VEXMARTI-48654 format. One line per 10 residues: number of its first residue (from 1); their letters; for each residue x, y, z of C-alpha. Coordinates in Angstrom, 2 decimals, m for minus. Layout:
N
NUM> A> X,Y,Z; ...
END
This chain:
764
1> MVAILPDLGT> m48.50,57.91,m43.17; m44.90,56.71,m43.21; m42.42,56.38,m40.38; m40.01,59.22,m39.58; m36.98,56.90,m39.67; m36.08,56.16,m43.34; m35.47,52.58,m44.48; m31.78,53.33,m44.93; m31.67,54.44,m41.29; m33.07,51.08,m40.23
11> QILIPVCAVV> m30.55,49.22,m42.34; m27.76,51.11,m40.63; m29.18,51.19,m37.09; m29.76,47.46,m36.56; m26.33,46.09,m37.64; m24.52,49.00,m35.95; m26.22,48.28,m32.60; m25.41,44.58,m32.95; m21.75,45.29,m33.74; m21.53,47.73,m30.81
21> GIAFALFQWV> m22.92,44.98,m28.56; m20.30,42.50,m29.75; m17.51,45.08,m29.36; m18.65,45.89,m25.82; m18.66,42.18,m24.94; m15.10,41.80,m26.24; m14.03,44.88,m24.30; m15.41,43.41,m21.05; m13.64,40.14,m21.83; m10.32,41.95,m22.25
31> VVSKVKLSAA> m10.82,43.63,m18.88; m11.51,40.29,m17.18; m8.46,38.71,m18.81; m6.22,41.27,m17.08; m6.49,39.13,m13.94; m3.54,36.80,m14.42; m3.71,33.08,m13.66; 0.01,32.48,m13.84; 2.57,32.73,m11.05; 4.47,35.67,m12.52
41> RDSSPNSADK> 5.58,38.18,m9.85; 4.39,41.73,m10.12; 7.49,43.66,m11.27; 6.62,46.78,m9.27; 5.48,45.54,m5.85; 4.52,48.97,m4.55; 2.29,49.99,m7.44; 0.02,52.62,m5.94; m3.67,51.96,m6.41; m6.15,54.69,m7.24
51> NGYSDYLIEE> m6.33,55.96,m3.64; m2.67,56.84,m3.91; m1.23,54.52,m1.26; 0.23,51.14,m1.97; m1.93,48.09,m1.37; 1.10,45.83,m1.02; 0.56,45.30,2.71; m3.01,44.15,2.23; m1.74,41.68,m0.36; 0.78,40.13,1.98
61> EEGINDHNVV> m1.78,39.64,4.71; m4.30,37.99,2.38; m1.62,35.79,0.86; m2.10,37.23,m2.61; 1.47,36.40,m3.48; 1.08,32.81,m2.39; 1.80,31.21,m5.75; 0.64,27.77,m4.72; m2.88,29.11,m4.42; m2.77,30.73,m7.86
71> LKCAEIQNAI> m1.43,27.57,m9.48; m4.02,25.47,m7.70; m6.81,27.75,m8.89; m5.51,27.54,m12.45; m5.38,23.75,m12.24; m8.95,23.44,m10.90; m10.23,25.90,m13.48; m8.58,23.85,m16.19; m10.29,20.67,m14.98; m13.69,22.39,m14.92
81> SEGATSFLFT> m13.19,23.93,m18.35; m12.12,20.61,m19.88; m15.06,18.76,m18.33; m17.55,21.34,m19.62; m16.06,21.44,m23.11; m15.97,17.68,m23.48; m19.57,17.37,m22.28; m20.81,20.03,m24.67; m18.98,18.44,m27.60; m20.50,15.06,m26.79
91> EYRYVGIFMV> m23.94,16.64,m26.45; m23.62,18.63,m29.67; m22.59,15.49,m31.57; m25.86,13.80,m30.64; m27.85,16.97,m31.13; m26.19,17.50,m34.53; m27.56,14.19,m35.78; m31.00,15.21,m34.56; m30.68,18.62,m36.24; m29.98,17.11,m39.64
101> AFAILIFLFL> m32.82,14.60,m39.30; m35.28,17.26,m38.24; m34.16,19.61,m41.02; m34.95,16.88,m43.58; m38.34,16.38,m41.92; m39.14,20.11,m42.21; m38.21,20.08,m45.87; m40.27,17.01,m46.69; m43.37,18.06,m44.74; m43.48,21.65,m45.97
111> GSVEGFSTSN> m42.48,20.74,m49.52; m45.29,18.22,m49.76; m47.96,20.87,m49.09; m48.36,21.42,m52.83; m46.76,18.18,m53.93; m43.30,19.80,m54.40; m44.54,22.04,m57.24; m42.26,24.92,m58.26; m44.91,27.25,m59.67; m46.23,30.32,m57.86
121> HPCTYDKSKM> m49.63,30.08,m56.16; m52.21,32.57,m54.82; m51.24,33.90,m51.36; m52.89,32.45,m48.25; m54.29,35.76,m46.99; m54.69,37.77,m50.20; m55.86,35.61,m53.09; m55.39,38.41,m55.67; m51.59,38.29,m55.32; m49.23,35.49,m56.33
131> CKPALATAIF> m46.80,34.08,m53.78; m43.65,31.98,m54.09; m44.18,28.18,m54.14; m44.44,26.11,m50.94; m41.22,24.38,m52.01; m39.36,27.68,m51.53; m40.83,28.06,m48.07; m39.70,24.50,m47.32; m36.13,25.19,m48.42; m35.85,28.55,m46.65
141> STVSFLLGAV> m37.54,27.27,m43.46; m34.96,24.48,m43.35; m32.12,26.96,m43.81; m33.43,29.29,m41.11; m33.96,26.30,m38.79; m30.30,25.35,m39.18; m29.24,28.98,m38.72; m31.23,29.27,m35.50; m29.88,25.97,m34.22; m26.26,26.87,m34.92
151> TSVISGFLGM> m26.63,30.35,m33.40; m28.22,28.82,m30.31; m25.43,26.28,m29.91; m22.77,28.93,m30.38; m24.46,31.22,m27.82; m24.46,28.45,m25.25; m20.91,27.41,m26.01; m19.46,30.93,m25.85; m21.26,31.53,m22.58; m19.76,28.35,m21.12
161> KIATYANART> m16.28,29.34,m22.35; m16.37,32.78,m20.75; m17.80,31.39,m17.51; m15.09,28.77,m17.14; m12.57,31.44,m18.04; m13.82,33.81,m15.36; m14.53,31.53,m12.39; m10.96,31.24,m11.06; m10.30,34.90,m11.83; m13.28,35.80,m9.63
171> TLEARKGVGK> m11.80,33.66,m6.84; m8.44,35.43,m7.08; m10.12,38.85,m7.12; m12.01,37.89,m3.94; m8.72,38.17,m2.06; m8.74,41.91,m2.74; m12.28,42.33,m1.44; m15.84,41.54,m2.30; m16.26,44.50,m4.67; m13.47,43.38,m7.00
181> AFIAAFRSGA> m14.79,39.82,m7.10; m18.29,41.07,m7.85; m17.08,43.15,m10.78; m15.06,40.25,m12.23; m18.08,37.94,m12.11; m20.47,40.58,m13.38; m18.27,41.63,m16.31; m17.98,38.03,m17.42; m21.74,37.65,m17.24; m22.03,40.77,m19.38
191> VMGFLLAANG> m19.76,39.23,m22.03; m22.24,36.42,m22.42; m25.31,38.65,m22.32; m24.10,41.05,m24.99; m22.65,38.41,m27.30; m25.92,36.52,m27.21; m28.23,39.48,m27.74; m26.08,40.93,m30.51; m25.50,37.61,m32.31; m29.18,36.72,m32.20
201> LLVLYIAINL> m30.11,40.10,m33.66; m27.38,40.15,m36.31; m28.00,36.65,m37.65; m31.75,37.28,m37.85; m31.23,40.62,m39.61; m28.80,39.13,m42.16; m31.12,36.16,m42.78; m34.07,38.49,m43.49; m32.02,40.52,m45.95; m30.65,37.47,m47.75
211> FKIYYGDDWE> m34.08,35.81,m47.99; m35.44,39.07,m49.38; m33.22,38.72,m52.46; m35.27,35.69,m53.50; m38.68,36.58,m52.09; m38.76,40.16,m53.33; m42.22,41.52,m52.58; m43.64,38.26,m51.20; m43.17,39.25,m47.56; m45.80,36.81,m46.35
221> GLFEAITGYG> m43.71,33.87,m47.59; m40.47,35.49,m46.46; m41.47,35.85,m42.82; m43.17,32.49,m42.76; m39.83,30.95,m43.73; m38.06,33.01,m41.02; m40.08,31.25,m38.27; m37.71,28.30,m38.67; m35.10,30.47,m36.94; m37.06,30.40,m33.69
231> LGGSSMALFG> m37.67,26.66,m34.00; m33.95,26.00,m34.44; m33.05,28.17,m31.48; m35.51,26.51,m29.15; m34.96,22.92,m30.17; m31.27,23.25,m29.34; m32.17,25.01,m26.11; m34.39,22.09,m25.15; m31.55,19.60,m25.33; m29.11,22.05,m23.77
241> RVGGGIYTKA> m31.44,22.72,m20.87; m32.54,19.13,m20.26; m29.13,17.57,m20.86; m27.29,20.23,m18.89; m29.90,20.20,m16.15; m29.66,16.44,m15.66; m25.86,16.65,m15.68; m25.57,19.42,m13.12; m28.13,18.03,m10.72; m26.94,14.42,m10.80
251> ADVGADLVGK> m23.53,15.67,m9.73; m24.91,18.15,m7.22; m27.30,15.75,m5.51; m24.67,12.99,m5.47; m22.03,15.29,m4.00; m24.38,16.70,m1.35; m25.93,13.43,m0.19; m22.65,11.64,0.41; m20.43,14.60,1.23; m22.55,16.82,3.44
261> VERNIPEDDP> m25.10,14.43,4.88; m23.13,11.19,5.31; m19.52,12.32,5.66; m20.02,15.77,7.19; m17.46,17.40,4.91; m18.19,20.91,3.59; m19.61,21.65,0.16; m16.97,21.72,m2.62; m14.45,19.89,m0.46; m11.62,18.61,m2.71
271> RNPAVIADNV> m11.90,15.17,m1.06; m15.36,14.74,m2.59; m15.03,12.83,m5.89; m18.12,14.49,m7.42; m16.91,18.03,m6.77; m15.47,18.74,m10.24; m18.56,17.26,m11.91; m20.70,19.54,m9.72; m18.81,22.66,m10.82; m18.81,21.58,m14.47
281> GDNVGDIAGM> m22.57,21.13,m14.13; m23.10,24.77,m13.13; m21.56,25.81,m16.44; m23.28,23.37,m18.78; m26.71,23.63,m17.13; m27.09,27.15,m15.85; m24.95,28.92,m18.42; m25.00,27.01,m21.70; m28.60,25.91,m21.10; m29.82,29.33,m20.00
291> GSDLFGSYAE> m28.05,31.06,m22.90; m29.68,28.85,m25.50; m33.02,29.13,m23.72; m33.19,32.93,m23.68; m31.83,33.07,m27.21; m34.73,30.80,m28.21; m37.32,33.07,m26.56; m35.77,36.06,m28.20; m35.74,34.49,m31.68; m39.31,33.26,m31.32
301> SSCAALVVAS> m40.83,36.49,m30.08; m39.19,38.28,m33.02; m40.51,35.60,m35.41; m44.04,35.72,m33.98; m44.14,39.52,m34.32; m42.75,39.41,m37.87; m45.24,36.76,m39.04; m48.23,38.76,m37.80; m46.78,42.02,m39.15; m46.19,40.55,m42.60
311> ISSFGVNHEF> m49.95,40.15,m43.12; m50.78,43.53,m41.53; m50.47,46.92,m43.19; m46.67,46.93,m42.66; m46.28,43.86,m44.84; m49.03,44.63,m47.34; m47.71,48.14,m48.02; m44.07,47.01,m47.74; m43.04,49.45,m45.03; m39.59,48.11,m44.22
321> TAMLFPLIVS> m38.85,50.20,m41.12; m42.20,49.51,m39.47; m41.92,45.84,m40.46; m38.62,45.53,m38.59; m39.95,47.31,m35.50; m39.26,44.19,m33.35; m35.60,44.22,m34.38; m35.30,47.96,m33.80; m36.63,47.49,m30.25; m33.98,44.83,m29.64
331> SVGIIVCLIT> m31.24,47.08,m31.08; m32.17,49.88,m28.73; m32.25,47.26,m25.96; m28.58,46.47,m26.55; m27.59,50.15,m26.24; m29.74,50.58,m23.10; m28.18,47.50,m21.48; m24.73,48.82,m22.34; m25.39,52.01,m20.40; m26.96,50.00,m17.57
341> TLFATDFFEI> m23.91,47.73,m17.28; m21.65,50.75,m16.81; m23.67,51.61,m13.69; m22.57,48.35,m12.06; m18.97,48.27,m13.25; m17.84,51.89,m13.51; m20.17,54.49,m11.98; m20.57,52.95,m8.50; m18.25,50.74,m6.52; m19.40,47.95,m4.24
351> KAVKEIEPAL> m17.68,48.01,m0.88; m19.66,45.65,1.35; m21.47,42.35,1.13; m24.88,43.87,1.75; m24.54,46.02,m1.38; m24.42,43.07,m3.79; m28.11,42.25,m4.10; m29.21,45.92,m4.29; m26.64,46.48,m7.06; m28.08,43.62,m9.10
361> KKQLIISTVL> m31.63,44.85,m8.44; m30.64,48.33,m9.58; m29.51,46.81,m12.87; m33.03,45.57,m13.50; m34.65,48.86,m12.53; m32.25,51.10,m14.48; m32.51,49.00,m17.63; m36.32,48.95,m17.43; m36.62,52.72,m16.91; m34.16,53.56,m19.70
371> MSVGVAIVSW> m35.76,51.02,m22.00; m39.20,52.59,m21.46; m37.78,55.87,m22.77; m36.01,54.07,m25.63; m39.18,52.27,m26.71; m41.15,55.52,m26.62; m38.66,57.17,m28.98; m38.56,54.13,m31.29; m42.36,53.88,m31.44; m42.46,57.53,m32.39
381> IALPSSFTIF> m39.83,57.42,m35.17; m40.10,53.87,m36.54; m43.88,53.48,m36.78; m46.49,55.34,m38.85; m48.88,57.30,m36.60; m51.67,54.85,m37.44; m51.70,51.46,m39.15; m53.67,48.20,m39.22; m52.86,44.87,m37.59; m54.19,41.51,m38.76
391> NFGEQKEVQN> m56.65,40.15,m36.20; m58.17,36.73,m37.06; m59.41,37.61,m40.52; m59.97,41.36,m40.26; m57.60,44.29,m39.99; m57.65,46.27,m36.73; m56.83,50.00,m36.63; m53.94,50.76,m34.22; m52.13,53.99,m33.20; m48.38,54.05,m32.58
401> WQLFLCVAVG> m48.75,55.07,m28.91; m50.83,51.91,m28.35; m47.99,49.76,m29.63; m45.61,51.61,m27.31; m47.89,50.66,m24.40; m47.85,47.01,m25.51; m44.05,46.88,m25.38; m43.95,48.83,m22.11; m46.50,46.60,m20.39; m44.36,43.54,m21.23
411> LWAGLIIGFV> m41.24,45.32,m20.05; m42.74,46.25,m16.68; m44.46,42.90,m16.21; m40.98,41.36,m16.55; m39.68,43.64,m13.82; m42.61,42.76,m11.52; m42.07,39.03,m12.10; m38.38,39.53,m11.36; m39.07,41.29,m8.08; m41.73,38.86,m6.91
421> TEYYTSNAYS> m39.35,36.00,m7.63; m36.69,37.80,m5.64; m39.04,38.33,m2.72; m39.88,34.62,m2.60; m36.35,33.27,m3.09; m33.99,35.72,m1.38; m33.04,35.02,2.21; m33.37,38.71,3.03; m37.17,38.40,3.16; m39.63,36.55,5.37
431> PVQDVADSCR> m40.78,33.73,3.01; m37.35,32.06,2.91; m36.75,32.83,6.58; m40.01,31.03,7.42; m38.88,28.01,5.41; m35.55,28.07,7.25; m37.38,28.32,10.56; m39.50,25.26,9.72; m36.28,23.19,9.62; m36.33,23.16,13.44
441> TGAATNVIFG> m38.81,20.30,13.33; m37.04,18.35,10.60; m37.06,17.85,6.86; m40.79,17.08,6.50; m41.97,20.53,7.65; m39.26,22.12,5.52; m40.63,20.34,2.45; m44.23,21.31,3.26; m43.35,24.98,3.77; m41.20,25.05,0.65
451> LALGYKSVII> m43.92,23.58,m1.57; m46.47,26.03,m0.17; m44.10,28.92,m0.86; m43.67,27.80,m4.48; m47.41,27.52,m5.09; m48.02,30.89,m3.49; m45.30,32.57,m5.56; m47.30,31.84,m8.73; m50.12,34.27,m7.87; m48.64,37.68,m8.64
461> PIFAIAISIF> m46.61,36.67,m11.74; m49.74,35.14,m13.27; m51.71,38.33,m12.64; m48.86,40.32,m14.20; m48.89,38.08,m17.27; m52.69,38.19,m17.43; m52.81,41.98,m17.31; m50.12,42.36,m19.95; m51.97,39.91,m22.20; m55.25,41.77,m21.77
471> VSFSFAAMYG> m53.76,45.21,m22.35; m51.62,44.24,m25.33; m54.33,42.18,m26.99; m56.94,44.92,m26.58; m54.61,47.42,m28.24; m52.96,45.45,m31.03; m54.33,41.89,m31.15; m51.74,39.10,m31.43; m49.06,41.51,m32.63; m49.42,43.33,m29.33
481> IAVAALGMLS> m48.72,40.15,m27.38; m45.68,39.37,m29.52; m44.18,42.82,m28.92; m45.04,42.59,m25.20; m42.90,39.43,m25.10; m40.19,41.34,m26.94; m40.49,44.13,m24.42; m39.87,41.64,m21.63; m36.83,40.33,m23.50; m35.56,43.69,m24.75
491> TIATGLAIDA> m33.23,44.00,m21.75; m31.98,40.45,m22.34; m28.31,41.50,m22.22; m28.65,42.78,m18.65; m30.91,39.88,m17.66; m28.37,37.36,m18.89; m25.45,39.20,m17.30; m27.23,39.01,m13.95; m28.10,35.39,m14.58; m24.67,34.19,m15.67
501> YGPISDNAGG> m23.18,36.00,m12.69; m24.74,33.34,m10.42; m23.00,30.19,m11.69; m19.71,32.08,m12.08; m19.70,33.11,m8.43; m20.89,29.61,m7.42; m17.86,28.17,m9.23; m15.62,30.81,m7.67; m16.70,29.63,m4.22; m16.06,26.02,m5.17
511> IAEMAGMSHR> m12.57,26.87,m6.41; m11.80,28.83,m3.22; m12.79,25.81,m1.11; m10.83,23.35,m3.25; m7.72,25.52,m3.38; m7.81,25.68,0.43; m8.15,29.45,0.68; m8.82,31.23,3.93; m12.20,31.31,5.64; m12.63,35.03,4.91
521> IRERTDALDA> m12.40,34.51,1.17; m14.89,31.68,1.29; m17.28,33.99,3.18; m16.99,36.56,0.41; m17.63,34.06,m2.38; m20.57,32.64,m0.39; m22.11,36.09,m0.21; m21.67,36.47,m3.98; m23.17,33.03,m4.47; m26.25,33.64,m2.30
531> AGNTTAAIGK> m27.00,36.76,m4.34; m26.35,34.65,m7.44; m28.98,32.13,m6.40; m31.55,34.86,m6.21; m30.52,36.40,m9.52; m30.69,32.96,m11.13; m34.26,32.67,m9.86; m35.01,36.14,m11.27; m33.57,35.06,m14.60; m35.76,31.98,m14.59
541> GFAIGSAALV> m38.78,34.15,m13.75; m38.04,36.29,m16.80; m37.56,33.24,m18.98; m40.88,31.73,m17.85; m42.87,34.97,m18.11; m41.53,35.71,m21.57; m42.11,32.09,m22.60; m45.80,32.44,m21.68; m46.20,35.58,m23.80; m44.10,34.25,m26.68
551> SLALFGAFVS> m46.04,31.03,m26.71; m49.36,32.86,m26.80; m48.16,35.06,m29.67; m46.97,32.00,m31.59; m50.30,30.34,m30.82; m52.08,33.33,m32.37; m49.86,33.19,m35.44; m50.48,29.43,m35.71; m54.26,29.85,m35.49; m54.15,32.52,m38.22
561> RAAISTVDVL> m51.84,30.45,m40.43; m53.82,27.22,m40.06; m56.98,29.20,m40.99; m58.93,28.26,m37.85; m61.63,30.89,m37.42; m62.25,30.34,m33.70; m60.89,27.96,m31.09; m64.04,26.78,m29.33; m63.47,24.98,m26.04; m66.92,23.41,m26.20
571> TPKVFIGLIV> m66.14,21.31,m29.28; m64.92,17.86,m28.19; m61.98,17.99,m30.64; m60.58,21.05,m28.93; m61.45,20.05,m25.38; m59.63,16.70,m25.54; m56.60,18.63,m26.82; m56.88,21.05,m23.95; m56.96,18.41,m21.24; m54.15,16.37,m22.79
581> GAMLPYWFSA> m52.07,19.50,m23.32; m52.42,20.40,m19.65; m51.11,16.94,m18.75; m47.93,17.23,m20.88; m45.89,19.43,m18.48; m46.48,16.82,m15.74; m45.35,13.98,m17.99; m42.31,16.00,m19.03; m41.44,16.92,m15.42; m41.81,13.30,m14.36
591> MTMKSVGSAA> m39.31,12.26,m17.01; m36.73,14.91,m16.18; m36.97,14.44,m12.40; m36.74,10.67,m12.64; m33.70,11.09,m14.87; m32.01,13.27,m12.27; m32.95,10.76,m9.57; m31.52,7.75,m11.38; m28.38,9.60,m12.47; m27.87,10.84,m8.91
601> LKMVEEVRRQ> m28.25,7.27,m7.66; m25.34,6.14,m9.86; m23.34,9.12,m8.68; m24.00,8.40,m4.99; m22.88,4.79,m5.45; m19.68,5.89,m7.19; m18.86,8.52,m4.54; m19.48,6.00,m1.75; m17.35,3.43,m3.56; m14.45,5.88,m3.77
611> FNTIPGLMEG> m14.71,6.88,m0.12; m14.73,3.24,0.90; m12.06,1.86,m1.42; m9.46,4.62,m1.88; m7.20,4.53,1.21; m6.39,7.91,2.74; m9.09,9.79,0.84; m10.89,11.13,3.93; m7.56,12.16,5.49; m6.71,14.14,2.37
621> NAKPDYARCV> m3.64,12.06,1.50; m5.02,10.55,m1.71; m6.70,12.23,m4.68; m10.19,11.03,m5.66; m10.93,9.92,m9.21; m12.80,13.01,m10.45; m12.95,11.83,m14.06; m15.11,8.79,m13.23; m17.79,11.08,m11.76; m17.64,13.46,m14.72
631> KISTDASIKE> m18.11,10.48,m17.03; m21.13,9.19,m15.07; m22.82,12.58,m15.31; m22.05,12.93,m19.01; m23.30,9.46,m19.97; m26.44,9.74,m17.85; m27.43,13.14,m19.18; m26.86,12.24,m22.85; m28.91,9.07,m22.48; m31.66,10.65,m20.41
641> MIPPGALVML> m32.18,13.83,m22.44; m33.57,11.89,m25.44; m37.02,10.77,m24.10; m38.14,14.19,m22.75; m36.82,15.84,m25.90; m38.68,13.38,m28.09; m41.90,13.96,m26.14; m41.80,17.70,m26.84; m40.69,17.45,m30.47; m43.08,14.67,m31.49
651> TPLVVGIIFG> m46.28,15.75,m29.73; m47.21,18.56,m32.18; m46.39,16.33,m35.16; m48.44,13.38,m33.94; m51.40,15.51,m32.83; m51.34,17.67,m35.95; m51.15,14.76,m38.38; m53.59,12.42,m36.66; m56.06,14.78,m34.96; m55.63,17.98,m36.96
661> VETLSGVLAG> m55.25,21.66,m36.23; m58.24,22.16,m33.90; m57.06,19.51,m31.46; m53.51,20.83,m31.75; m54.70,24.33,m30.85; m56.27,22.79,m27.72; m53.01,21.01,m26.84; m51.02,24.22,m27.19; m53.42,26.19,m25.01; m53.51,23.45,m22.38
671> SLVSGVQIAI> m49.75,23.05,m22.15; m49.28,26.82,m21.94; m51.77,27.22,m19.11; m50.49,24.39,m16.95; m46.81,24.66,m17.88; m46.41,28.23,m16.67; m47.77,27.40,m13.22; m45.55,24.37,m12.68; m42.50,26.17,m14.04; m42.84,29.17,m11.72
681> SASNTGGAWD> m43.64,27.12,m8.63; m40.85,24.59,m9.30; m38.14,27.17,m9.78; m39.17,29.25,m6.79; m39.54,26.27,m4.46; m36.07,25.07,m5.39; m34.56,28.54,m5.08; m36.16,29.09,m1.67; m34.89,25.77,m0.28; m31.40,26.52,m1.53
691> NAKKYIEAGA> m31.34,29.95,0.06; m32.92,28.71,3.29; m29.92,26.38,3.59; m27.53,29.26,2.81; m29.33,31.45,5.37; m28.67,28.87,8.08; m25.05,28.36,6.96; m24.20,32.06,6.82; m25.54,32.70,10.34; m25.81,36.41,9.58
701> SEHARTLGPK> m28.76,37.14,11.91; m29.66,36.15,15.47; m32.45,33.94,14.10; m30.10,32.13,11.72; m27.59,31.47,14.51; m30.23,29.71,16.61; m30.72,27.26,13.69; m27.06,26.66,12.76; m24.13,25.98,12.66; m23.37,23.65,9.75
711> GSDPHKAAVI> m23.98,20.07,10.77; m26.81,20.86,13.23; m30.16,19.04,12.86; m31.98,22.03,11.32; m29.08,22.43,8.88; m29.33,18.78,7.85; m33.06,19.20,7.28; m32.30,22.26,5.15; m29.76,20.29,3.09; m32.42,17.65,2.38
721> GDTIGDPLKD> m34.83,20.36,1.20; m32.12,21.86,m0.99; m31.39,18.46,m2.52; m35.08,17.87,m3.33; m35.28,21.35,m4.81; m32.27,20.86,m7.09; m34.02,19.01,m9.92; m37.06,21.28,m9.50; m35.22,24.55,m9.93; m32.53,23.52,m12.39
731> TSGPSLNILI> m34.02,20.76,m14.51; m37.82,20.55,m14.59; m38.70,24.21,m13.97; m36.48,25.88,m16.55; m37.02,23.16,m19.17; m40.79,23.63,m19.00; m40.67,27.09,m20.50; m38.96,25.55,m23.51; m41.70,22.91,m23.74; m44.32,25.68,m23.89
741> KLMAVESLVF> m42.55,27.71,m26.57; m41.17,24.87,m28.62; m44.51,23.13,m29.17; m46.03,26.43,m30.27; m43.26,27.41,m32.67; m43.09,23.92,m34.13; m46.85,23.95,m34.75; m46.47,27.32,m36.48; m43.68,26.09,m38.76; m45.66,22.97,m39.73
751> APFFATHGGL> m49.02,24.79,m39.88; m49.29,24.74,m43.71; m48.72,20.98,m43.70; m51.22,20.29,m40.90; m53.82,22.52,m42.56; m53.63,20.59,m45.84; m52.82,17.02,m44.73; m53.63,16.90,m40.99; m56.51,15.36,m39.05; m56.38,11.89,m40.60
761> IFKI> m58.56,10.30,m37.93; m61.47,12.67,m38.69; m61.16,12.12,m42.43; m61.77,8.38,m42.24
END
């Protein structure tokens, strides 16, 4: 039974889809760049727009031709872009040192499994065959680790570049109406989404083909070495997320506490010294961090699926097309997302504010429906009608329609998690409105309601994850879970486009306020931003849900690789691991939140100092020293990202070497179980507080007007809630999903070493 799609077809399909994705991203970028940021006059003032009449009059009224505004926007954008670039370069310098050190560690640990011998040895799973030496696996794992790390860094960096390129252009488009601004922000988000999905796929595909030159028929060794790719991707994402998260929230909390609460000036007021740092933070935390994070999930779910497949019938019989099924799913995902994006940018036009959120929701629904069809076709042509999957020692018989269901269940669970997150964090629904209402009686009730909302929002996503785990495991064992995670991430290009849209429109609002644009424009950018908050929460929901599945799949691969027959909770070795593992997300969150707190403290002192010592600052006659605040955020985040990062990277090594693989399996299970809950509740609590504040500020309904306007007591209580929620939703929450995945993938990469040399304390 062979697949319908020939191997040659696979070798053409995957790179072609990746190249199409990159081309589409560049096309969107060209479209965005048509919005000019220079003060050149339009040569033909009465150029008729597509309705046939000239829109010159509208321009005059909105002050489109007011060149001061354009120049000011360009200047602010430049400051934000420079701040973000310099921060990322500083961060990557430190992270680069770490990368090299860790690469050496991988080489030494994995090479020492057989004492650096260069002779072939019997395979782990099939003793009758000979496999390449452990030294080869060490070298190739190190190479794929560096590849993953570099790809992850580049994904984050490119995302940040396009976001800082697009923010002012979105502001300028907002003068022509909310629809134009939406499309500018959305297209730019799409650039990032497609570049990331296509790059991740292409680099992985090329790596597999190059490694195959050496490994030949030893697919087990080949795909074991490829797991380094996921490790590289996620370890960079960890530092990007934690460093960026601390940066953005230190600036945000500092700016809000002094500006809004003490001085009663609006958000993003140019008189506030921390305002540039705040806008830089949106790009380095939400965009560069998020990009690396989702790239990491994507790389790891592919790696987990490939490792399990390499010891199943696909790998044993060397069926290349079926083996690369995970990559084919991702390729089809790129094409599906491409069609989906056209729905938002070209097929329908947004005319009013209330159409923004539905348009973004439609993106999720359309991509999921189309992807379900795509996966069905792929499962039919790329898989044999029946095959076997490795399941803890024995091979399990699986049909191709069962594997289709595994991918589909992950895909739809992702959609459900997205919608539940939206329900709990969007101010269009009752949960956020209740939180806003609780601000009547002050900040304390706001905090209580917000925490309760976060805890409650965990229920449905966990059931969705549980059901998808049960279904996919029953059908196809650990491979099923890995492809379910891939299903959730198959529409990553659309998910990222929606996600990057948020910070871009947030920045656009900030630029509008700083450039002194009219109230109407600020209202438009606020509407874009409120939708962006919700989409950011949806993106985080996806990232957390997929992290849970990915981590479980990696856990399964680790247990198989470390030759543990069963993980028994009743053995003390495993149970102590379990309880300690469940504690780790709390320890990690404590570190990241305290870091944000102490960095924000420095920021508050600096902002106060400037308000008190610079004469004429409050009157708007003097310019604040923005650079000092940017420097405080940069220094704090670089210094503070090391301890949490070290905790995550060192835990598997310490546990594996000292206590051995059984305890490590307990730690992984424990951290997965508790990390998911904290991550979901933290991001939703933060998102709900933020949107409760926006709900009061916008005053769109009768209920909201009784709570507002800005500066009223309920509004101040809402600002306090929002400030508490900042580190929850942008630092601790999103970083936790990396903790879950990273510990699992690291354990998998080092599994051969732990299995031979680990558990020192029990050997004494």
